[in-house]
Backbone as ProteinMPNN parsed JSONL, in Angstrom:
{"seq_chain_A": "MLSKIDNDLAFVQTALNIRARRQEVLAANIANSDTPNYKARDLDFSSALSSAMGASGGALKLTRTSGMHIAASGAGSASNGEIKYRSSVQPSLDGNTVDMDVERANFTENSIHYQFLLDRATSTFKTLGMAIAN", "coords_chain_A": {"N_chain_A": [[130.729, -49.125, -36.773], [133.183, -48.051, -37.666], [133.545, -49.631, -39.926], [131.65, -48.658, -41.7], [132.641, -46.116, -42.192], [135.112, -46.814, -43.276], [134.197, -48.168, -45.592], [132.957, -46.047, -46.947], [135.128, -44.299, -47.366], [136.754, -45.988, -48.871], [135.217, -46.262, -51.162], [135.256, -43.583, -52.099], [138.017, -43.266, -52.525], [138.488, -45.197, -54.518], [136.815, -44.221, -56.562], [138.048, -41.73, -57.003], [140.558, -42.576, -57.981], [139.794, -43.79, -60.389], [138.605, -41.639, -61.711], [140.884, -40.002, -61.954], [142.429, -41.574, -63.672], [140.773, -41.518, -65.942], [140.973, -38.821, -66.532], [143.623, -38.683, -67.35], [143.487, -40.164, -69.726], [141.749, -38.58, -71.261], [143.306, -36.262, -71.392], [145.43, -37.228, -72.898], [144.118, -37.624, -75.314], [143.577, -34.955, -76.021], [146.17, -33.973, -76.213], [147.036, -35.371, -78.418], [145.622, -34.383, -80.552], [146.372, -33.475, -83.056], [147.735, -35.548, -84.18], [148.297, -37.728, -86.796], [146.063, -40.364, -87.699], [145.437, -40.97, -85.055], [143.347, -42.382, -82.651], [140.591, -41.421, -80.799], [140.139, -42.073, -77.343], [138.378, -43.384, -74.491], [137.16, -43.809, -71.128], [134.755, -45.683, -69.513], [133.254, -44.52, -66.82], [131.238, -45.398, -64.974], [130.965, -48.198, -65.421], [133.585, -48.979, -64.872], [133.805, -48.269, -62.175], [131.826, -49.897, -61.041], [132.937, -52.388, -61.611], [135.31, -52.203, -60.138], [134.42, -51.926, -57.503], [132.977, -54.2, -57.172], [130.221, -56.515, -57.12], [129.099, -56.637, -54.583], [129.949, -54.321, -53.475], [132.367, -54.361, -52.271], [135.915, -54.684, -51.729], [138.317, -54.389, -54.397], [138.83, -57.178, -56.424], [141.529, -59.053, -57.379], [142.761, -60.725, -60.289], [144.648, -63.492, -61.284], [146.202, -63.98, -64.259], [148.193, -65.465, -65.196], [150.511, -67.993, -64.27], [152.904, -66.947, -63.565], [152.484, -64.536, -62.36], [152.564, -62.489, -59.415], [151.102, -63.497, -56.394], [148.213, -61.941, -55.109], [148.057, -60.143, -52.075], [146.088, -58.818, -50.871], [143.663, -56.189, -51.123], [143.978, -54.407, -54.127], [145.016, -51.56, -56.085], [142.663, -49.171, -57.407], [140.546, -50.173, -60.068], [141.408, -49.489, -63.386], [139.66, -49.704, -65.336], [138.349, -50.596, -68.554], [139.795, -49.249, -71.351], [138.366, -47.767, -74.084], [137.889, -47.239, -77.605], [136.535, -44.245, -78.815], [133.623, -43.654, -80.691], [133.625, -41.815, -83.67], [132.225, -38.752, -84.73], [132.801, -37.209, -86.935], [135.535, -37.967, -88.523], [138.827, -36.629, -89.143], [140.591, -35.806, -92.22], [143.099, -36.94, -92.049], [142.713, -39.186, -90.54], [142.481, -38.891, -87.809], [140.5, -39.039, -84.912], [139.839, -37.292, -82.886], [137.768, -34.984, -81.39], [137.863, -31.786, -80.503], [135.978, -30.193, -79.133], [134.298, -32.07, -77.893], [136.206, -33.372, -76.326], [137.107, -31.301, -74.602], [134.708, -30.755, -73.236], [134.21, -33.239, -71.946], [136.549, -33.405, -70.401], [136.253, -31.206, -68.69], [133.848, -31.887, -67.365], [134.652, -34.26, -66.071], [136.618, -33.2, -64.397], [135.078, -31.65, -62.654], [133.554, -33.624, -61.349], [135.658, -34.985, -60.113], [136.594, -33.01, -58.351], [134.352, -32.8, -56.71], [134.42, -35.318, -55.431], [136.809, -35.05, -54.014], [136.043, -33.002, -52.268], [134.089, -34.361, -50.852], [135.606, -36.312, -49.514], [137.199, -34.63, -47.947], [135.233, -33.463, -46.343], [134.367, -35.707, -44.918], [136.661, -36.296, -43.412], [136.85, -33.938, -41.895], [134.517, -34.121, -40.391], [135.106, -36.423, -38.899], [137.291, -35.423, -37.474], [136.04, -33.445, -35.912], [134.396, -35.074, -34.381], [136.249, -36.516, -32.915], [137.486, -34.487, -31.507], [135.51, -33.622, -29.777]], "CA_chain_A": [[130.837, -47.725, -37.16], [134.374, -47.857, -38.476], [133.415, -50.288, -41.223], [130.897, -47.746, -42.563], [133.58, -45.062, -42.58], [136.056, -47.46, -44.193], [133.528, -48.407, -46.869], [132.76, -44.762, -47.614], [136.425, -43.807, -47.82], [137.221, -46.88, -49.934], [134.472, -45.874, -52.359], [135.778, -42.301, -52.581], [139.365, -43.495, -53.035], [138.364, -45.919, -55.776], [136.252, -43.304, -57.543], [139.089, -40.747, -57.327], [141.563, -43.221, -58.825], [139.234, -43.988, -61.725], [138.482, -40.293, -62.302], [142.227, -39.561, -62.328], [142.809, -42.341, -64.869], [140.006, -40.988, -67.077], [141.545, -37.517, -66.849], [144.838, -38.951, -68.12], [143.086, -40.604, -71.066], [141.229, -37.404, -71.961], [144.445, -35.375, -71.657], [146.168, -37.826, -74.015], [143.354, -37.308, -76.525], [143.792, -33.542, -76.343], [147.565, -33.823, -76.629], [147.226, -36.004, -79.728], [144.573, -33.914, -81.464], [146.943, -33.242, -84.386], [148.492, -36.732, -84.579], [147.587, -38.496, -87.833], [145.557, -41.703, -87.396], [145.203, -41.189, -83.626], [141.951, -42.677, -82.362], [140.182, -40.931, -79.48], [139.806, -43.135, -76.4], [137.703, -42.936, -73.283], [136.956, -44.808, -70.096], [133.397, -45.607, -68.979], [133.43, -44.415, -65.377], [130.288, -46.195, -64.195], [131.295, -49.626, -65.48], [134.861, -49.171, -64.179], [133.545, -48.213, -60.738], [131.099, -51.124, -60.693], [133.909, -53.477, -61.657], [136.272, -52.041, -59.051], [133.779, -52.117, -56.205], [132.394, -55.538, -57.119], [128.755, -56.539, -56.99], [128.719, -56.413, -53.188], [130.485, -53.052, -53.013], [133.563, -54.629, -51.488], [137.205, -54.299, -52.289], [138.662, -54.897, -55.712], [139.385, -58.523, -56.43], [142.504, -59.2, -58.444], [142.759, -62.017, -60.962], [145.929, -63.902, -61.854], [145.998, -64.53, -65.592], [149.358, -66.273, -65.509], [151.152, -68.566, -63.107], [154.09, -66.154, -63.267], [152.105, -63.338, -61.611], [152.686, -62.544, -57.97], [149.791, -63.644, -55.763], [147.763, -60.734, -54.412], [147.93, -60.355, -50.64], [144.978, -58.008, -50.368], [143.051, -55.341, -52.138], [144.923, -53.632, -54.907], [144.564, -50.219, -56.42], [141.388, -49.14, -58.121], [140.566, -50.608, -61.455], [141.44, -48.416, -64.367], [138.609, -49.953, -66.305], [138.789, -50.888, -69.906], [139.823, -48.061, -72.196], [137.793, -48.104, -75.382], [137.924, -46.194, -78.615], [135.286, -43.519, -78.932], [133.174, -43.535, -82.077], [133.81, -40.455, -84.138], [131.135, -38.17, -85.509], [133.375, -36.832, -88.226], [137.001, -38.025, -88.449], [139.522, -35.729, -90.059], [141.138, -36.45, -93.416], [144.304, -37.701, -91.709], [142.338, -40.353, -89.753], [142.386, -38.553, -86.398], [139.097, -38.987, -84.501], [139.687, -36.424, -81.717], [136.944, -33.787, -81.544], [138.298, -30.958, -79.374], [134.825, -29.752, -78.345], [133.902, -33.209, -77.067], [137.266, -33.617, -75.336], [137.059, -30.242, -73.579], [133.507, -30.951, -72.416], [134.442, -34.408, -71.088], [137.618, -33.064, -69.466], [135.673, -30.309, -67.686], [132.902, -32.659, -66.565], [135.418, -35.164, -65.217], [137.272, -32.379, -63.369], [134.06, -31.263, -61.668], [133.265, -34.812, -60.543], [136.85, -35.242, -59.304], [136.593, -32.022, -57.269], [133.289, -33.197, -55.782], [134.907, -36.439, -54.631], [137.783, -34.5, -53.06], [135.28, -32.284, -51.242], [133.426, -35.375, -50.023], [136.624, -36.884, -48.626], [137.555, -33.583, -46.989], [134.117, -33.348, -45.404], [134.396, -36.885, -44.044], [137.769, -36.139, -42.452], [136.497, -32.845, -40.968], [133.527, -34.661, -39.468], [135.825, -37.3, -37.979], [138.079, -34.572, -36.598], [135.151, -32.816, -34.924], [133.928, -36.118, -33.449], [137.371, -36.85, -32.036], [137.762, -33.325, -30.656], [134.447, -33.441, -28.76]], "C_chain_A": [[132.048, -47.504, -38.067], [134.269, -48.518, -39.835], [132.629, -49.415, -42.194], [131.801, -46.631, -43.064], [134.602, -45.619, -43.567], [135.443, -47.682, -45.554], [133.346, -47.109, -47.651], [134.075, -44.23, -48.164], [137.005, -44.683, -48.93], [136.518, -46.545, -51.243], [135.04, -44.585, -52.953], [137.169, -42.48, -53.173], [139.321, -44.19, -54.393], [137.852, -44.997, -56.88], [137.27, -42.24, -57.956], [140.149, -41.339, -58.252], [141.06, -43.406, -60.251], [139.065, -42.651, -62.433], [139.857, -39.771, -62.752], [142.707, -40.277, -63.585], [142.072, -41.827, -66.099], [140.562, -39.626, -67.49], [142.825, -37.68, -67.674], [144.508, -39.34, -69.559], [142.58, -39.421, -71.883], [142.345, -36.421, -72.296], [145.285, -35.908, -72.817], [145.444, -37.569, -75.334], [143.605, -35.877, -76.969], [145.209, -33.331, -76.855], [147.811, -34.379, -78.025], [146.193, -35.557, -80.758], [145.083, -33.67, -82.882], [147.755, -34.434, -84.891], [147.711, -37.516, -85.633], [147.248, -39.909, -87.366], [145.396, -41.997, -85.907], [143.709, -41.37, -83.416], [141.63, -42.248, -80.932], [139.735, -42.104, -78.615], [139.088, -42.538, -75.202], [137.509, -44.113, -72.351], [135.542, -44.623, -69.566], [133.491, -45.669, -67.464], [132.51, -45.36, -64.614], [130.603, -47.686, -64.254], [132.628, -49.913, -64.784], [134.667, -49.162, -62.669], [132.806, -49.458, -60.272], [132.051, -52.312, -60.645], [134.861, -53.405, -60.473], [135.657, -52.331, -57.688], [133.17, -53.504, -56.075], [130.888, -55.447, -56.909], [128.313, -56.233, -55.564], [129.219, -55.079, -52.657], [131.74, -53.217, -52.199], [134.819, -54.176, -52.197], [137.416, -54.942, -53.66], [139.289, -56.277, -55.589], [140.298, -58.676, -57.64], [142.455, -60.607, -59.012], [144.138, -62.283, -61.524], [145.649, -64.548, -63.196], [147.165, -65.398, -66.035], [149.945, -66.814, -64.206], [152.389, -67.795, -62.681], [153.762, -64.888, -62.459], [152.278, -63.552, -60.114], [151.29, -62.631, -57.379], [149.455, -62.377, -54.985], [147.587, -61.055, -52.935], [146.782, -59.558, -50.054], [144.408, -57.198, -51.494], [144.118, -54.529, -52.835], [144.415, -52.23, -55.143], [143.28, -50.303, -57.215], [141.569, -49.577, -59.56], [140.602, -49.405, -62.372], [140.353, -48.594, -65.401], [139.207, -50.247, -67.665], [138.701, -49.615, -70.731], [139.36, -48.478, -73.582], [137.941, -46.926, -76.331], [136.549, -45.563, -78.722], [134.9, -43.44, -80.398], [133.194, -42.062, -82.471], [132.602, -39.999, -84.944], [131.635, -37.828, -86.907], [134.902, -36.858, -88.127], [137.627, -37.074, -89.467], [140.094, -36.515, -91.234], [142.367, -37.3, -93.115], [144.0, -38.907, -90.804], [142.222, -40.106, -88.269], [140.916, -38.404, -86.019], [138.853, -38.102, -83.281], [138.862, -35.196, -82.105], [137.205, -32.923, -80.316], [137.127, -30.466, -78.531], [134.359, -30.85, -77.401], [134.935, -33.45, -75.969], [137.255, -32.571, -74.226], [135.862, -30.412, -72.664], [133.691, -32.126, -71.457], [135.496, -34.122, -70.029], [137.073, -32.196, -68.327], [134.709, -31.054, -66.775], [133.63, -33.585, -65.595], [136.116, -34.399, -64.097], [136.301, -31.977, -62.265], [133.722, -32.447, -60.766], [134.436, -35.153, -59.627], [136.882, -34.296, -58.103], [135.515, -32.344, -56.241], [133.759, -34.331, -54.87], [135.946, -35.987, -53.612], [137.078, -33.766, -51.918], [134.58, -33.252, -50.301], [134.409, -35.999, -49.044], [137.029, -35.88, -47.554], [136.484, -33.438, -45.921], [134.099, -34.517, -44.421], [135.488, -36.747, -42.993], [137.492, -35.008, -41.458], [135.492, -33.331, -39.945], [134.18, -35.582, -38.453], [136.65, -36.482, -36.988], [137.234, -33.913, -35.527], [134.659, -33.834, -33.909], [135.019, -36.488, -32.454], [137.634, -35.723, -31.047], [136.728, -33.177, -29.55], [134.359, -34.577, -27.84]], "O_chain_A": [[131.946, -46.851, -39.105], [134.841, -48.023, -40.806], [132.91, -49.427, -43.393], [131.731, -46.247, -44.231], [134.922, -44.979, -44.568], [136.083, -47.419, -46.572], [133.552, -47.072, -48.864], [134.132, -43.762, -49.301], [137.675, -44.177, -49.831], [137.139, -46.543, -52.305], [135.276, -44.5, -54.158], [137.471, -41.904, -54.218], [140.044, -43.806, -55.312], [138.381, -44.99, -57.991], [137.349, -41.886, -59.133], [140.588, -40.684, -59.197], [141.807, -43.205, -61.209], [139.349, -42.54, -63.626], [139.97, -39.166, -63.818], [143.318, -39.663, -64.46], [142.661, -41.709, -67.174], [140.613, -39.316, -68.68], [143.076, -36.9, -68.593], [145.172, -38.898, -70.496], [142.933, -39.271, -73.053], [142.334, -35.812, -73.366], [145.792, -35.131, -73.626], [146.084, -37.324, -76.357], [143.821, -35.615, -78.153], [145.424, -32.595, -77.818], [148.699, -33.907, -78.735], [145.922, -36.272, -81.724], [144.288, -33.661, -83.822], [148.4, -34.333, -85.934], [146.578, -37.924, -85.381], [148.059, -40.567, -86.714], [145.233, -43.156, -85.528], [142.902, -40.602, -83.94], [142.301, -42.651, -79.982], [139.045, -43.01, -79.083], [139.179, -41.34, -74.938], [137.675, -45.268, -72.742], [135.166, -43.508, -69.203], [133.769, -46.721, -66.888], [132.958, -46.052, -63.701], [130.517, -48.371, -63.235], [132.79, -50.969, -64.172], [135.289, -49.951, -61.957], [133.126, -50.014, -59.221], [131.973, -53.143, -59.74], [135.184, -54.428, -59.87], [136.305, -52.916, -56.82], [132.874, -53.94, -54.962], [130.366, -54.39, -56.555], [127.259, -55.63, -55.361], [128.946, -54.733, -51.507], [132.142, -52.289, -51.496], [134.777, -53.387, -53.14], [136.757, -55.921, -54.012], [140.165, -56.507, -54.755], [139.886, -58.456, -58.779], [142.144, -61.564, -58.303], [144.734, -61.417, -62.165], [144.939, -65.551, -63.269], [147.135, -65.995, -67.111], [149.877, -66.159, -63.167], [152.874, -67.965, -61.563], [154.667, -64.241, -61.932], [152.152, -64.671, -59.617], [150.388, -61.915, -57.814], [150.303, -61.814, -54.293], [147.042, -62.098, -52.576], [146.535, -59.624, -48.85], [144.638, -57.482, -52.67], [145.048, -54.026, -52.204], [143.49, -51.771, -54.474], [142.866, -51.381, -57.642], [142.616, -49.368, -60.172], [139.901, -48.419, -62.149], [140.148, -47.726, -66.25], [140.416, -50.152, -67.875], [137.648, -48.982, -70.798], [139.89, -49.417, -74.176], [138.096, -45.779, -75.914], [135.529, -46.253, -78.718], [135.748, -43.187, -81.254], [132.822, -41.188, -81.689], [132.034, -40.757, -85.731], [130.986, -38.115, -87.913], [135.505, -35.876, -87.693], [137.038, -36.762, -90.502], [140.078, -37.746, -91.234], [142.653, -38.262, -93.828], [144.925, -39.579, -90.349], [141.893, -41.029, -87.524], [140.163, -37.724, -86.716], [137.771, -38.153, -82.696], [139.216, -34.465, -83.03], [136.812, -33.287, -79.208], [137.271, -30.333, -77.316], [134.058, -30.586, -76.237], [134.578, -33.703, -74.818], [137.378, -32.91, -73.049], [135.976, -30.235, -71.451], [133.361, -32.015, -70.277], [135.354, -34.548, -68.882], [137.386, -32.418, -67.158], [134.742, -30.88, -65.557], [133.258, -33.678, -64.425], [136.198, -34.89, -62.97], [136.657, -31.965, -61.087], [133.615, -32.288, -59.55], [134.229, -35.566, -58.485], [137.161, -34.717, -56.98], [135.731, -32.182, -55.04], [133.517, -34.296, -53.664], [135.968, -36.475, -52.482], [137.461, -33.891, -50.755], [134.484, -33.001, -49.099], [134.081, -36.194, -47.873], [137.185, -36.24, -46.387], [136.791, -33.305, -44.736], [133.844, -34.331, -43.231], [135.268, -37.046, -41.819], [137.867, -35.116, -40.29], [135.594, -32.999, -38.764], [133.845, -35.533, -37.27], [136.704, -36.808, -35.802], [137.646, -33.824, -34.37], [134.516, -33.523, -32.727], [134.738, -36.743, -31.283], [137.967, -35.971, -29.888], [137.045, -32.652, -28.483], [133.522, -34.576, -26.937]]}, "name": "protein", "num_of_chains": 1, "seq": "MLSKIDNDLAFVQTALNIRARRQEVLAANIANSDTPNYKARDLDFSSALSSAMGASGGALKLTRTSGMHIAASGAGSASNGEIKYRSSVQPSLDGNTVDMDVERANFTENSIHYQFLLDRATSTFKTLGMAIAN"}
């Protein structure tokens, strides 16, 4: 029973971390909307979540790319995914590829999904609290 709860909470925590990272990337795009030659970036949530949860849905597996890295003793934080440049429909004359309409729409959509995940975690904890109280 506890492993099911742990798995559900691990999924929500991982998804929240990735959503928060995407929100930071989108906010950086909005903040740099007037910066010459700034290229809009984004994070693919579904591939980042798949990568973070692994094929079996387990914990994130860390990889050492150098012998100088500290060995991982357990699961790390959620994967931030790979941040990629977004293709621009119409870049500005100064080379900036940020489209404010696209950024606002993505920012709002990501915020709604983030709030849903928070509500899901809250609901899980309320259910656990009621089970413990009874």
